[in-house]
C-alpha positions as CSV (number, residue, x, y, z in Angstrom):
1,X,63.0,-32.8,-3.0
2,X,60.8,-33.8,-0.1
3,X,60.6,-30.2,1.0
4,X,59.5,-29.1,-2.5
5,X,56.8,-31.8,-2.5
6,X,55.6,-30.6,0.8
7,X,55.2,-27.0,-0.3
8,X,53.7,-28.0,-3.6
9,X,51.0,-30.1,-1.8
10,X,50.4,-27.3,0.7
11,X,49.9,-24.8,-2.2
12,X,47.5,-27.2,-3.9
13,X,45.5,-27.5,-0.7
14,X,45.4,-23.7,-0.4
15,X,44.2,-23.4,-4.0
16,X,41.4,-26.0,-3.4
17,X,40.4,-24.2,-0.2
18,X,40.2,-20.9,-2.1
19,X,38.2,-22.5,-4.9
20,X,35.8,-24.0,-2.3
21,X,35.4,-20.7,-0.6
22,X,34.8,-18.9,-3.9
23,X,32.2,-21.5,-4.8
24,X,30.5,-21.1,-1.4
25,X,30.4,-17.3,-1.7
26,X,29.1,-17.4,-5.2
27,X,25.5,-16.3,-4.9
28,X,22.9,-16.8,-7.6
29,X,21.6,-13.6,-9.2
30,X,18.3,-12.9,-10.9
31,X,18.1,-10.3,-13.7
32,X,14.6,-9.0,-14.4
33,X,13.6,-7.2,-17.6
34,X,10.1,-5.8,-18.4
35,X,9.4,-6.3,-22.1
36,X,8.3,-3.1,-23.9
37,X,4.7,-4.0,-24.2
38,X,1.9,-3.1,-21.9
39,X,-1.9,-3.7,-22.0
40,X,-4.6,-2.2,-19.9
41,X,-8.0,-3.8,-19.7
42,X,-11.1,-2.5,-17.8
43,X,-13.4,-5.3,-16.5
44,X,-16.3,-5.6,-14.1
45,X,-14.2,-8.1,-12.1
46,X,-11.3,-6.0,-11.0
47,X,-11.7,-2.5,-12.6
48,X,-8.5,-1.6,-14.3
49,X,-6.2,-4.6,-14.9
50,X,-2.7,-4.2,-16.3
51,X,-0.8,-6.9,-18.2
52,X,3.0,-6.7,-18.3
53,X,5.6,-9.2,-19.5
54,X,8.6,-9.8,-17.4
55,X,11.7,-11.8,-18.6
56,X,13.9,-13.6,-16.0
57,X,17.5,-14.7,-16.4
58,X,19.3,-16.5,-13.5
59,X,23.1,-16.6,-13.3
60,X,25.5,-18.3,-10.9
61,X,22.9,-20.9,-10.2
62,X,19.1,-21.3,-10.0
63,X,16.9,-19.0,-8.0
64,X,13.5,-19.3,-6.3
65,X,11.1,-16.3,-6.8
66,X,9.2,-15.6,-3.6
67,X,7.2,-12.4,-4.1
68,X,6.2,-9.9,-6.7
69,X,4.8,-6.4,-6.4
70,X,4.8,-3.2,-8.3
71,X,4.1,0.6,-8.4
72,X,2.5,2.6,-11.2
73,X,3.5,6.3,-11.1
74,X,2.2,9.2,-13.1
75,X,5.1,11.5,-13.7
76,X,5.3,15.1,-14.8
77,X,2.5,17.6,-14.3
78,X,0.5,16.1,-11.4
79,X,2.4,13.2,-9.9
80,X,0.5,10.2,-8.5
81,X,1.6,6.7,-7.3
82,X,-0.6,3.6,-7.3
83,X,0.5,0.4,-5.5
84,X,0.1,-2.6,-7.8
85,X,-0.7,-6.1,-6.7
86,X,0.2,-9.0,-9.0
87,X,-3.0,-11.0,-9.0
88,X,-2.1,-13.8,-11.4
89,X,1.1,-15.3,-12.8
90,X,1.1,-17.2,-16.1
91,X,1.9,-17.2,-19.8
92,X,1.2,-14.6,-22.4
93,X,-2.1,-15.1,-24.1
94,X,-4.3,-13.3,-26.7
95,X,-8.0,-12.9,-27.0
96,X,-10.9,-11.1,-25.4
97,X,-11.4,-13.5,-22.4
98,X,-11.8,-11.6,-19.1
99,X,-9.9,-14.3,-17.3
100,X,-7.6,-16.2,-19.6
101,X,-7.2,-20.0,-19.0
102,X,-3.4,-19.6,-19.4
103,X,-3.1,-18.0,-16.0
104,X,-2.0,-20.8,-13.9
105,X,-1.3,-19.6,-10.4
106,X,-2.1,-17.0,-7.8
107,X,1.3,-17.6,-6.1
108,X,4.5,-15.8,-7.2
109,X,6.7,-18.8,-6.1
110,X,8.6,-20.0,-9.2
111,X,11.8,-21.8,-9.9
112,X,14.1,-20.2,-12.4
113,X,16.9,-22.4,-13.8
114,X,20.4,-21.0,-14.4
115,X,21.0,-19.5,-17.9
116,X,17.5,-20.3,-19.2
117,X,15.5,-17.2,-19.9
118,X,11.9,-17.5,-18.6
119,X,9.1,-15.3,-20.0
120,X,5.9,-14.7,-18.1
121,X,2.9,-12.4,-18.0
122,X,1.7,-10.7,-14.8
123,X,-2.0,-9.7,-14.3
124,X,-1.7,-6.6,-12.1
125,X,-4.6,-4.8,-10.3
126,X,-5.0,-1.8,-8.0
127,X,-6.3,-3.2,-4.8
128,X,-8.1,-0.2,-3.5
129,X,-10.4,0.0,-6.5
130,X,-11.4,-3.7,-6.9
131,X,-14.2,-3.7,-4.4
132,X,-15.7,-0.4,-5.4
133,X,-15.8,-1.5,-9.0
134,X,-17.4,-4.8,-8.1
135,X,-20.0,-3.0,-6.0
136,X,-20.8,-0.7,-9.0
137,X,-21.0,-3.8,-11.3
138,X,-23.3,-5.7,-8.9
139,X,-25.6,-2.7,-8.7
140,X,-25.9,-2.7,-12.5
141,X,-26.6,-6.4,-12.5
142,X,-29.3,-6.0,-9.8
143,X,-31.0,-3.3,-11.9
144,X,-30.9,-5.6,-14.9
145,X,-32.5,-8.4,-12.9
146,X,-35.3,-6.1,-11.9
147,X,-35.9,-5.2,-15.5
148,X,-36.0,-9.0,-16.4
149,X,-38.5,-9.7,-13.6
150,X,-40.8,-6.9,-14.6
151,X,-40.5,-8.0,-18.3
152,X,-41.5,-11.5,-17.3
153,X,-44.7,-10.2,-15.6
154,X,-45.5,-8.1,-18.6
155,X,-44.9,-11.0,-21.0
156,X,-47.5,-13.1,-19.2
157,X,-50.1,-10.4,-19.9
158,X,-49.1,-9.9,-23.5
159,X,-52.0,-10.9,-25.8
160,X,-50.7,-10.1,-29.2
161,X,-47.5,-10.0,-31.2
162,X,-47.6,-6.3,-31.0
163,X,-47.6,-6.4,-27.2
164,X,-44.6,-8.7,-27.2
165,X,-42.7,-6.4,-29.6
166,X,-43.5,-3.4,-27.4
167,X,-42.2,-5.3,-24.4
168,X,-39.0,-6.1,-26.2
169,X,-38.6,-2.4,-27.1
170,X,-39.2,-1.4,-23.5
171,X,-36.6,-3.9,-22.3
172,X,-34.0,-2.5,-24.6
173,X,-34.9,1.1,-23.7
174,X,-34.7,0.4,-19.9
175,X,-31.4,-1.5,-20.4
176,X,-29.9,1.5,-22.1
177,X,-31.1,3.9,-19.4
178,X,-29.7,1.5,-16.7
179,X,-26.3,1.5,-18.4
180,X,-26.3,5.3,-18.7
181,X,-27.2,5.6,-15.1
182,X,-24.5,3.3,-13.8
183,X,-21.7,4.2,-16.2
184,X,-20.6,7.5,-14.6
185,X,-20.0,5.8,-11.2
186,X,-17.8,3.2,-12.9
187,X,-15.8,5.7,-14.9
188,X,-15.2,7.8,-11.7
189,X,-13.3,4.7,-10.4
190,X,-11.0,4.6,-13.5
191,X,-7.6,6.1,-12.6
192,X,-6.0,5.9,-16.1
193,X,-5.8,9.3,-17.8
194,X,-3.6,10.9,-20.4
195,X,0.0,11.5,-19.3
196,X,3.4,10.1,-18.7
197,X,3.8,7.0,-16.5
198,X,6.4,4.6,-15.1
199,X,5.7,1.0,-14.1
200,X,8.1,-0.7,-11.7
201,X,8.0,-4.4,-10.9
202,X,10.0,-5.7,-7.9
203,X,10.8,-9.4,-7.4
204,X,12.1,-11.0,-4.1
205,X,14.1,-14.2,-4.5
206,X,16.5,-16.5,-2.8
207,X,19.0,-19.3,-3.5
208,X,17.0,-22.6,-3.2
209,X,20.2,-24.5,-2.5
210,X,21.4,-22.4,0.4
211,X,21.7,-24.3,3.6
212,X,23.0,-21.8,6.1
213,X,22.8,-18.2,4.7
214,X,19.4,-17.9,3.2
215,X,19.5,-14.2,2.2
216,X,16.6,-12.8,0.4
217,X,17.6,-10.5,-2.5
218,X,15.5,-8.4,-4.8
219,X,15.6,-7.1,-8.3
220,X,13.4,-4.6,-10.1
221,X,12.7,-3.3,-13.6
222,X,11.1,-0.1,-14.8
223,X,9.5,0.9,-18.0
224,X,8.0,4.3,-18.9
225,X,5.2,4.9,-21.3
226,X,2.6,7.4,-22.5
227,X,-1.2,7.4,-22.3
228,X,-2.6,9.6,-25.1
229,X,-5.5,11.9,-25.1
230,X,-8.9,10.4,-25.8
231,X,-8.4,7.2,-23.9
232,X,-11.1,7.9,-21.3
233,X,-13.7,8.8,-24.0
234,X,-13.0,5.6,-25.9
235,X,-13.1,3.5,-22.7
236,X,-16.5,5.1,-21.7
237,X,-18.0,4.2,-25.1
238,X,-16.6,0.7,-25.0
239,X,-17.6,0.1,-21.4
240,X,-21.2,1.2,-22.2
241,X,-21.2,-1.3,-25.0
242,X,-19.9,-4.0,-22.6
243,X,-22.6,-3.2,-20.0
244,X,-25.3,-3.4,-22.7
245,X,-23.9,-6.7,-24.0
246,X,-23.7,-8.3,-20.5
247,X,-27.1,-6.9,-19.6
248,X,-28.6,-8.4,-22.8
249,X,-27.0,-11.8,-21.8
250,X,-28.7,-11.6,-18.4
251,X,-32.1,-10.6,-19.8
252,X,-32.2,-13.3,-22.5
253,X,-30.1,-16.0,-20.8
254,X,-27.4,-15.8,-23.4
255,X,-23.6,-16.3,-23.3
256,X,-22.5,-14.0,-26.1
257,X,-18.9,-12.7,-25.8
258,X,-18.5,-9.3,-24.2
259,X,-15.7,-7.0,-25.4
260,X,-14.2,-4.9,-22.6
261,X,-12.2,-1.7,-23.0
262,X,-8.5,-2.2,-23.8
263,X,-5.6,0.1,-24.3
264,X,-2.1,-0.6,-25.5
265,X,0.4,1.8,-24.0
266,X,2.5,3.8,-26.5
267,X,6.0,5.1,-26.7
268,X,7.4,2.6,-24.2
269,X,11.0,3.0,-23.1
270,X,13.1,0.9,-20.8
271,X,15.0,2.3,-17.9
272,X,17.7,-0.5,-17.8
273,X,20.3,-1.2,-20.4
274,X,19.9,-4.0,-23.0
275,X,22.0,-6.4,-21.0
276,X,19.2,-7.1,-18.4
277,X,21.3,-5.4,-15.7
278,X,18.6,-4.8,-13.1
279,X,19.6,-3.7,-9.7
280,X,20.1,-6.4,-7.0
281,X,19.7,-5.5,-3.4
282,X,20.5,-7.9,-0.5
283,X,18.2,-8.3,2.4
284,X,18.8,-9.8,5.8
285,X,17.8,-13.4,6.1
286,X,14.5,-14.0,7.7
287,X,14.5,-16.1,10.9
């Protein structure tokens, strides 16, 4: 009887040790899914901006997101690849604002609880085109300021209402000429064109509770979509209207809303299955 009790207690200890080992080896996992909706917006702040909507689900414990990055690829015909930087992390919003108030952080660091799906929106940009687009935008603004300064001098010499009306007409004409002069350089910086594309978002994360083995893992999700013919012509027209509206605000010291070009991607398909089974890759821990 004593011998049976000894072996029973030894087996129980072995089971507990196995359970403890299994618990220690259980690593949290993050599944990433890009929702099938994608918005492009062209602004004078960043050039082309891309808004995508990731969904996160953590299993086997919570995870801590460390970094986010992406790649936009043009497939078929002429293939191209554009590195994507996630500029802002926040919540999904609607409206025409250039920089929505709902974007709450420039840092990717985020805590994802276990078994609680988290939805977000990423504002993504192409780094190599931000500064050139800003320079083109600044050049347009400088031209508009010169028009305003010249108009102020002319207004001081205006003697009749007809003179003032002629000055206003000249201002609008020069503003239109300025927009037409600067528009081609801006459109040359726009990379979006008709064709088939893939967007991949990659997330690096770790176990926030790990004490010894702080491995960094990654997960990614890919969606494919189509940009249809005519998008560049529509963007050119809308961008010209945006330049005229912003120039008018500068000339007359107004704050009227400015509508920038937008495009919702069509025929979006998801590379992963419907169970959010994104690939997970283990990295060596950083010292």
